[in-house]
Every structure is written in structure tokens, then in C-alpha cells.
Residue frames relative to the residue before (quaternion, step in Angstrom):
aa qw qx qy qz dx dy dz
M 1.0000 0.0000 0.0000 0.0000 0.00 0.00 0.00
L 0.3473 -0.7551 0.5242 0.1856 3.56 -0.89 0.98
L 0.6039 -0.5420 0.4416 0.3827 3.54 -1.29 0.40
N 0.3196 -0.7175 0.5811 0.2131 3.56 -1.05 0.72
P 0.4531 -0.6831 0.4889 0.2986 3.61 -0.73 0.95
N 0.1804 -0.7874 0.5779 0.1158 3.56 -1.09 0.69
V 0.7287 0.2194 -0.2276 0.6076 3.56 1.34 0.29
Q 0.2519 -0.7199 0.6195 0.1855 3.53 -1.35 0.31
I 0.1852 -0.7903 0.5792 0.0748 3.56 -0.77 1.08
P 0.4455 -0.6804 0.5014 0.2952 3.64 -0.69 0.99
A 0.0564 0.8055 -0.5820 0.0963 3.56 -0.81 1.02
T 0.7388 -0.3898 0.2936 0.4647 3.57 -1.29 -0.10
D 0.8537 -0.0074 -0.0313 0.5197 3.58 -0.84 1.04
G 0.8297 -0.0361 -0.0137 0.5568 3.58 0.84 0.93
A 0.5372 -0.5936 0.4742 0.3664 3.54 -1.07 -0.77
M 0.2943 -0.7220 0.5987 0.1834 3.52 -1.28 0.51
G 0.3801 -0.7169 0.5382 0.2280 3.56 -0.85 0.96
A 0.0059 -0.7837 0.6211 0.0011 3.54 -1.22 0.54
Y 0.2918 -0.7123 0.6082 0.1940 3.52 -1.25 0.53
V 0.1191 -0.8159 0.5651 0.0270 3.57 -0.66 1.13
A 0.1131 -0.7410 0.6592 0.0594 3.54 -0.99 0.96
W 0.1304 -0.8282 0.5445 0.0259 3.58 -0.55 1.19
P 0.4740 -0.6796 0.4706 0.3032 3.61 -0.91 0.81
E 0.5056 -0.6504 0.4769 0.3065 3.54 -1.17 0.58
G 0.7415 0.3812 -0.2157 0.5083 3.58 1.07 -0.67
P 0.8066 -0.2345 0.1877 0.5090 3.60 -1.19 -0.53
L 0.4475 -0.6920 0.5082 0.2500 3.55 -1.09 0.80
R 0.2016 -0.8086 0.5460 0.0860 3.57 -0.61 1.17
G 0.7723 -0.1746 0.1514 0.5918 3.57 1.16 -0.58
I 0.3381 -0.7075 0.5813 0.2171 3.55 -1.35 0.14
V 0.1129 -0.7952 0.5946 0.0369 3.57 -0.89 0.97
L 0.2373 -0.7418 0.6142 0.1272 3.55 -0.78 1.09
I 0.1771 -0.7971 0.5715 0.0821 3.58 -0.51 1.17
K 0.1869 -0.7760 0.5983 0.0704 3.55 -0.75 1.15
V 0.4075 -0.7993 0.4014 0.1843 3.53 -0.46 1.31
E 0.5955 -0.5471 0.4704 0.3532 3.50 -1.41 0.35
L 0.7182 -0.4021 0.3342 0.4593 3.56 -1.32 -0.06
W 0.6632 0.5161 -0.2998 0.4517 3.60 1.20 -0.53
G 0.5305 -0.6912 0.3772 0.3138 3.58 1.25 0.15
M 0.8126 -0.2706 0.2238 0.4651 3.54 -1.19 -0.73
T 0.0667 0.8493 -0.5170 0.0837 3.56 0.57 1.17
P 0.6591 -0.4770 0.3858 0.4351 3.60 -1.25 0.23
H 0.5972 0.5728 -0.3644 0.4272 3.59 1.05 -0.70
M 0.6472 0.5058 -0.3264 0.4678 3.59 0.95 -0.81
G 0.6455 0.5107 -0.3169 0.4711 3.58 1.04 -0.75
E 0.6360 0.5296 -0.3275 0.4559 3.58 1.02 -0.78
V 0.6330 0.5121 -0.3270 0.4797 3.59 1.01 -0.80
A 0.6329 0.5440 -0.3278 0.4428 3.58 0.97 -0.87
H 0.7072 0.4531 -0.2761 0.4673 3.59 0.85 -0.89
R 0.5838 0.5457 -0.3740 0.4707 3.60 1.14 -0.49
L 0.6521 0.4978 -0.3125 0.4789 3.57 0.99 -0.81
A 0.6393 0.5310 -0.3298 0.4479 3.59 0.96 -0.85
A 0.6338 0.5348 -0.3262 0.4537 3.58 1.05 -0.75
E 0.6908 0.4430 -0.2641 0.5067 3.59 1.24 -0.45
G 0.6458 -0.5596 0.3095 0.4171 3.59 1.27 0.16
Y 0.6166 0.5424 -0.3432 0.4559 3.58 1.29 0.13
A 0.3746 -0.6797 0.5787 0.2505 3.56 -0.90 0.91
A 0.1265 -0.7995 0.5852 0.0483 3.59 -0.89 0.92
V 0.1283 -0.7927 0.5957 0.0149 3.53 -0.81 1.11
V 0.1595 -0.7935 0.5831 0.0701 3.59 -0.32 1.26
C 0.2159 -0.8218 0.5204 0.0851 3.58 -0.34 1.28
D 0.3217 -0.7411 0.5593 0.1857 3.58 -0.83 1.00
L 0.1623 -0.8310 0.5279 0.0664 3.56 0.17 1.30
F 0.6235 0.5352 -0.3412 0.4565 3.59 1.25 -0.29
R 0.3404 -0.7802 0.4712 0.2312 3.59 1.31 -0.06
G 0.7663 -0.3852 0.2017 0.4729 3.59 0.91 0.88
D 0.5268 0.6096 -0.4268 0.4108 3.60 1.20 -0.21
T 0.4974 -0.6585 0.4799 0.2977 3.56 -1.17 0.58
P 0.2700 -0.7741 0.5497 0.1601 3.61 -0.58 1.09
P 0.6121 -0.5218 0.4125 0.4276 3.60 -1.23 0.08
V 0.3261 -0.6936 0.5939 0.2445 3.55 -1.35 0.08
P 0.6734 -0.5352 0.3188 0.3980 3.61 -1.13 0.53
T 0.6712 0.5001 -0.3087 0.4518 3.61 1.13 -0.52
D 0.4804 0.6462 -0.4542 0.3813 3.61 1.23 -0.03
P 0.6223 -0.5312 0.4036 0.4094 3.61 -1.19 0.41
V 0.6110 -0.5630 0.4082 0.3782 3.55 -1.11 0.66
E 0.5883 0.5817 -0.3675 0.4249 3.59 1.08 -0.66
T 0.6348 0.5263 -0.3277 0.4611 3.58 1.05 -0.74
W 0.6102 0.5382 -0.3485 0.4654 3.57 1.03 -0.74
G 0.6793 0.5038 -0.2856 0.4508 3.55 0.91 -0.97
E 0.6400 0.5212 -0.3212 0.4643 3.57 1.02 -0.78
T 0.6415 0.5144 -0.3229 0.4687 3.56 1.01 -0.80
F 0.6386 0.5251 -0.3226 0.4608 3.56 0.95 -0.88
A 0.6930 0.4939 -0.2865 0.4402 3.58 0.81 -1.01
A 0.7107 0.4644 -0.2614 0.4592 3.59 1.01 -0.79
F 0.5718 0.6334 -0.3829 0.3539 3.57 1.16 -0.50
D 0.3535 -0.7570 0.5214 0.1734 3.57 -0.87 1.04
D 0.2606 -0.8057 0.5156 0.1309 3.58 -0.19 1.27
V 0.6109 0.5485 -0.3596 0.4435 3.60 1.06 -0.66
R 0.6706 0.4878 -0.2998 0.4717 3.59 0.85 -0.95
A 0.6796 0.4948 -0.3024 0.4493 3.60 0.88 -0.90
T 0.6304 0.5164 -0.3387 0.4704 3.60 1.03 -0.70
R 0.6313 0.5057 -0.3290 0.4873 3.59 1.03 -0.73
D 0.6297 0.5333 -0.3348 0.4549 3.58 0.97 -0.82
C 0.6304 0.5323 -0.3313 0.4577 3.58 1.03 -0.78
R 0.6507 0.5006 -0.3180 0.4741 3.57 1.00 -0.75
H 0.6224 0.5213 -0.3414 0.4737 3.60 1.04 -0.72
A 0.6489 0.5147 -0.3176 0.4616 3.59 0.96 -0.85
L 0.6312 0.5245 -0.3287 0.4673 3.57 1.02 -0.77
G 0.6590 0.5062 -0.3088 0.4628 3.58 0.92 -0.87
W 0.6363 0.5301 -0.3141 0.4641 3.57 1.04 -0.84
A 0.6682 0.4908 -0.2983 0.4729 3.58 0.95 -0.86
L 0.6683 0.5012 -0.3053 0.4571 3.59 0.91 -0.86
A 0.6669 0.4955 -0.2907 0.4745 3.57 1.19 -0.60
G 0.6998 -0.5085 0.2643 0.4264 3.60 1.23 0.10
C 0.4481 -0.7192 0.4461 0.2880 3.60 1.22 0.34
G 0.7197 -0.4427 0.2574 0.4689 3.56 0.81 0.97
G 0.7416 -0.4322 0.2211 0.4630 3.56 1.08 0.71
R 0.5506 0.6531 -0.3860 0.3483 3.60 1.22 0.06
G 0.7357 -0.3844 0.2414 0.5026 3.60 1.11 -0.45
T 0.3027 -0.7470 0.5671 0.1695 3.55 -1.24 0.49
A 0.1254 0.7502 -0.6389 0.1151 3.53 -1.25 0.65
P 0.6662 -0.4548 0.3690 0.4617 3.61 -1.23 0.14
V 0.2486 -0.7907 0.5501 0.1018 3.57 -0.99 0.90
F 0.1182 -0.7704 0.6260 0.0254 3.52 -0.96 1.06
A 0.2396 -0.7234 0.6173 0.1954 3.55 -1.33 0.24
W 0.0390 -0.7794 0.6252 -0.0054 3.57 -0.95 0.95
G 0.0129 -0.8305 0.5552 -0.0418 3.55 -0.52 1.19
F 0.2218 -0.7646 0.5981 0.0922 3.52 -1.16 0.80
C 0.8398 0.0236 -0.0208 0.5420 3.58 -0.95 0.88
M 0.8209 0.0709 -0.0225 0.5662 3.65 -0.55 -1.08
G 0.6856 0.5063 -0.2870 0.4373 3.57 0.91 -0.92
G 0.5348 0.6364 -0.4047 0.3809 3.57 1.18 -0.44
R 0.6765 0.4869 -0.3133 0.4552 3.55 0.94 -0.79
F 0.6634 0.4889 -0.3261 0.4632 3.60 1.11 -0.50
A 0.5682 0.5244 -0.3889 0.5009 3.59 1.16 -0.39
H 0.6327 0.5322 -0.3017 0.4748 3.56 1.07 -0.87
N 0.6874 0.4820 -0.2888 0.4602 3.58 0.81 -0.99
L 0.6369 0.5294 -0.3358 0.4487 3.58 0.95 -0.84
A 0.6387 0.5231 -0.3227 0.4629 3.58 0.99 -0.81
A 0.6771 0.4968 -0.2896 0.4592 3.58 1.04 -0.78
F 0.7977 0.3640 -0.1535 0.4556 3.57 0.91 -0.93
D 0.7883 0.2542 -0.1546 0.5386 3.63 1.16 -0.19
P 0.2658 -0.8119 0.4999 0.1425 3.61 -0.24 1.23
R 0.5094 0.6449 -0.4296 0.3742 3.62 1.24 -0.03
L 0.5645 0.6169 -0.3819 0.3936 3.60 1.22 -0.41
T 0.4214 -0.7223 0.4926 0.2410 3.58 -0.90 0.93
G 0.7912 -0.1762 0.1363 0.5695 3.60 1.01 -0.74
A 0.2441 -0.7749 0.5712 0.1169 3.56 -1.21 0.54
I 0.1153 -0.7638 0.6332 0.0486 3.54 -1.12 0.81
N 0.0831 -0.8017 0.5919 -0.0037 3.55 -0.70 1.13
F 0.0776 -0.7801 0.6206 0.0171 3.57 -0.52 1.22
Y 0.8356 -0.2634 0.1010 0.4714 3.53 -0.45 1.37
G 0.2595 0.7471 -0.5528 0.2627 3.53 0.80 1.12
R 0.5281 -0.6623 0.4409 0.2970 3.53 -0.90 0.98
L 0.2837 -0.8035 0.5111 0.1128 3.57 -0.90 0.96
S 0.7977 0.0502 -0.0294 0.6002 3.59 1.12 -0.56
F 0.0963 0.7637 -0.6287 0.1109 3.53 -1.23 0.65
P 0.6747 -0.4750 0.3363 0.4540 3.63 -1.18 0.19
R 0.4557 -0.6932 0.4904 0.2671 3.56 -0.93 0.89
L 0.0563 -0.7811 0.6218 0.0017 3.56 -1.04 0.91
M 0.6918 -0.4702 0.3328 0.4353 3.59 -1.25 0.27
N 0.7436 0.3765 -0.2268 0.5039 3.60 0.99 -0.78
K 0.6918 0.3410 -0.2550 0.5832 3.54 1.36 0.28
P 0.0334 0.8662 -0.4976 0.0308 3.60 0.66 1.10
F 0.7523 0.2162 -0.1728 0.5979 3.59 1.26 -0.19
L 0.3077 -0.7383 0.5737 0.1763 3.54 -1.15 0.68
P 0.6101 -0.5766 0.3796 0.3888 3.61 -0.98 0.69
I 0.6493 0.5467 -0.3230 0.4184 3.58 0.93 -0.88
E 0.6522 0.5407 -0.3048 0.4352 3.58 1.19 -0.59
V 0.7507 0.3943 -0.2104 0.4865 3.59 1.14 -0.53
T 0.3361 0.7856 -0.4734 0.2139 3.59 1.28 0.08
R 0.6979 0.4979 -0.2970 0.4205 3.58 0.84 -0.91
M 0.5653 0.5710 -0.3921 0.4480 3.60 1.28 -0.03
I 0.5763 0.6089 -0.3732 0.3974 3.61 1.24 -0.33
A 0.0676 -0.8133 0.5779 0.0040 3.55 -0.72 1.12
C 0.6118 0.5641 -0.3577 0.4237 3.61 1.19 -0.36
P 0.6658 -0.4647 0.3708 0.4510 3.61 -1.22 0.19
Y 0.0754 -0.8095 0.5813 -0.0328 3.55 -0.98 0.90
L 0.0673 -0.7639 0.6414 0.0226 3.55 -1.00 0.98
G 0.0536 -0.7961 0.6028 -0.0028 3.57 -0.65 1.13
V 0.0538 -0.8072 0.5872 -0.0270 3.57 -0.74 1.09
F 0.0184 0.8331 -0.5454 0.0908 3.56 -0.61 1.18
A 0.4679 -0.6501 0.5265 0.2852 3.52 -1.34 0.38
E 0.5704 -0.5899 0.4444 0.3595 3.56 -1.18 0.54
T 0.7800 0.2069 -0.1001 0.5820 3.56 1.02 -0.85
D 0.2435 0.7533 -0.5671 0.2271 3.55 -0.40 1.25
G 0.3569 -0.7765 0.4844 0.1870 3.55 -0.44 1.23
L 0.6818 0.4817 -0.2844 0.4714 3.59 1.23 -0.39
I 0.7795 0.2585 -0.1215 0.5576 3.57 1.19 -0.51
P 0.1923 -0.8030 0.5533 0.1096 3.61 -0.08 1.21
A 0.6377 -0.5498 0.3862 0.3766 3.55 -1.19 0.58
T 0.6014 0.5721 -0.3627 0.4237 3.59 1.10 -0.59
D 0.6247 0.5263 -0.3391 0.4666 3.59 1.10 -0.66
V 0.6528 0.5010 -0.3141 0.4734 3.58 0.96 -0.84
A 0.6369 0.5247 -0.3255 0.4616 3.58 1.00 -0.78
R 0.6564 0.4886 -0.3178 0.4790 3.59 0.97 -0.80
L 0.6014 0.5483 -0.3578 0.4579 3.61 1.02 -0.76
D 0.6661 0.5087 -0.2930 0.4602 3.55 0.87 -0.99
A 0.6743 0.4980 -0.2942 0.4591 3.57 0.91 -0.91
D 0.6986 0.4781 -0.2783 0.4538 3.59 0.93 -0.89
L 0.6831 0.4345 -0.2816 0.5150 3.59 1.26 -0.33
A 0.3602 0.7806 -0.4605 0.2213 3.57 1.27 0.04
G 0.6824 0.4868 -0.2920 0.4605 3.58 1.09 -0.60
N 0.6067 0.5255 -0.3461 0.4857 3.58 1.30 -0.09
P 0.3121 -0.8043 0.4696 0.1874 3.64 -0.32 1.16
S 0.7035 0.4439 -0.2563 0.4923 3.61 1.22 -0.35
T 0.4454 0.6848 -0.4409 0.3717 3.55 0.98 0.93
A 0.0288 0.7609 -0.6483 -0.0006 3.53 -1.15 0.71
I 0.0692 -0.7762 0.6266 0.0051 3.56 -0.81 1.07
V 0.0453 -0.8155 0.5752 -0.0456 3.55 -0.65 1.19
T 0.0536 -0.7551 0.6526 0.0336 3.56 -1.00 0.91
Y 0.2563 -0.7970 0.5328 0.1233 3.57 -0.63 1.14
P 0.3984 -0.7151 0.5214 0.2409 3.62 -0.68 1.06
G 0.8307 0.2626 -0.1860 0.4543 3.53 -1.19 0.64
T 0.6157 0.5436 -0.3485 0.4515 3.57 1.21 0.39
E 0.2658 -0.7272 0.6099 0.1688 3.52 -1.38 0.35
H 0.7322 -0.4017 0.3187 0.4483 3.54 -1.33 0.23
A 0.8343 0.1909 -0.1733 0.4874 3.59 -1.08 0.84
F 0.2580 0.8042 -0.5035 0.1824 3.60 1.11 0.55
F 0.6307 0.5455 -0.3341 0.4393 3.62 1.22 -0.34
N 0.6456 0.5515 -0.3020 0.4334 3.57 1.23 -0.48
D 0.2498 -0.8164 0.5045 0.1288 3.58 -0.33 1.23
H 0.5624 0.5504 -0.4010 0.4690 3.58 1.28 0.35
R 0.6778 0.4764 -0.2687 0.4914 3.59 1.30 -0.10
E 0.5993 -0.5827 0.4146 0.3598 3.56 -1.18 0.58
S 0.6526 0.5314 -0.3128 0.4404 3.59 1.14 -0.55
F 0.3861 0.7413 -0.4743 0.2765 3.61 1.25 -0.04
H 0.0737 -0.7742 0.6286 0.0074 3.54 -0.98 0.95
A 0.3562 -0.8049 0.4312 0.1983 3.57 -0.05 1.34
E 0.6867 0.4922 -0.2996 0.4432 3.59 0.80 -0.98
V 0.6794 0.4768 -0.2870 0.4782 3.56 0.92 -0.91
A 0.6278 0.5421 -0.3379 0.4448 3.59 0.99 -0.82
M 0.6399 0.5198 -0.3232 0.4646 3.58 1.01 -0.76
D 0.6530 0.4982 -0.3132 0.4768 3.57 0.98 -0.84
A 0.6551 0.5168 -0.3120 0.4544 3.59 0.95 -0.88
W 0.6195 0.5351 -0.3355 0.4662 3.58 1.04 -0.77
G 0.6463 0.5154 -0.3149 0.4664 3.57 0.96 -0.80
R 0.6381 0.5214 -0.3232 0.4653 3.57 1.02 -0.77
V 0.6374 0.5257 -0.3284 0.4577 3.58 1.00 -0.81
L 0.6757 0.4868 -0.3039 0.4627 3.59 0.82 -0.93
A 0.6452 0.5121 -0.3226 0.4662 3.58 0.99 -0.79
F 0.6291 0.5335 -0.3198 0.4662 3.59 1.05 -0.83
L 0.6747 0.4898 -0.2941 0.4673 3.58 0.85 -0.96
D 0.6800 0.4982 -0.2948 0.4500 3.57 0.87 -0.94
L 0.6607 0.5271 -0.3049 0.4391 3.57 1.02 -0.79
H 0.8146 0.3342 -0.1322 0.4552 3.57 0.87 -0.97
R 0.5032 0.6700 -0.4349 0.3299 3.63 1.16 -0.10
């Protein structure tokens, strides 16, 4: 069962649904969560509530705009078809709309520095948002794909816009990931070398989606360390 949006964010050609988890105490920051290929999953909601418990409002953005995404048990071909059909230009614009909405007070609830944290598919949109919108306070990319074949709806690749990123950036990757070769991570690190607030981490002995405790690739010890890195990153740059 997918998360049901509890807010609507004005966006390009309509609105984008989002699920917001708000802290009970003082607001320390706002985190725009960019979803995996599986969309608004319970895992995304769990991450949102963990952030809220730490004082950060979390906004899980429905980048699929209500469409039904694939599930991990679907054939790999279905995953590829979804990737190929997904409009990166529209989703990047939606991310900018979400950032503007958060900076304007999240519908009247409060203002604070805004970060983007993306997982898998969402990682590239946290990356793109950092490149294309200087209003973002910081970006966190958990195993987001950096390069892939160019398509009409993907006219730019994340790896091509890295040097436009000036905000703090945390990139977290697995040692073994069929979608993200080590050479891409090395180029990311090199292209961010001029940014003093960058940290790129590759965890040995891990696979893609090691942070997701709903997946077989989940690695509890590494996930705990990665969570600590995220909180430290947010606390340092807010």
C-alpha cells in the first residue's frame, strides 16, 4: 500500500501530491524526500517520521503525480520501461515547485532551511535540484543514478550538471551497484572537488538500496551509520 498524500503542492500543469510528517517540537529544517522507483512506499513514510522525530519536517514528494509505479517483484523489463518513460524535465520542475512551496512556509506551517534527500530514482532529482536551484540549502543523494542513455525526456544527465552544484552535498553509494559504476562515483567526487562542503561515501560490502529495510539488500549496520551521517549533515548545514 502506498502513502496517501496529505497536501497538494502547486506544480507545472497541475499539482503534485506530497505526504508531510511534521515535528512536534521546534522546527530545525525541512527535508524534501525524493522517492525511489517504487514511489510513495511505506519506507519513504518511515524515513519521513524518523526525520520528524529529530525536528525536521519531511515532505515526501510524489514524483509519479499519482500514477502507479512498479513494485520490486515486477519483471526487470517493467522497471526499465518505467525509467525510460519517466519525464525527468517535468520531475525536476516539480522539485523546484516543492522547494518554493517549502521556502514559502509549507502552506503556513513554518519556514526553515530546506534540504533535498533522494533515494535511487529520487537521488538524481535531489542532485538535479541542487544543480538548478541555488535556493536549496543542501542535497543528499542515496545511490541515485548519475549517468544513463540519453532520451528525449532526459535531455541532461546528472553527471553533466555536477559542477553547477554549489550547496553542501552528501553522496552515499554501494560498493556493488549495477546501475552506478565506481567510475561515475569517482567523477562525481572529482567534479565536486571545488565544493568544500562535499562528502562522498561508498560503503564496502553493500548493494543498491542497502538503506531500505524492506529489501533483501538492506544492511543494518551500514544503514545506521548512513543515518548518522545524514543527521550530522543536516545539523551542520541548517
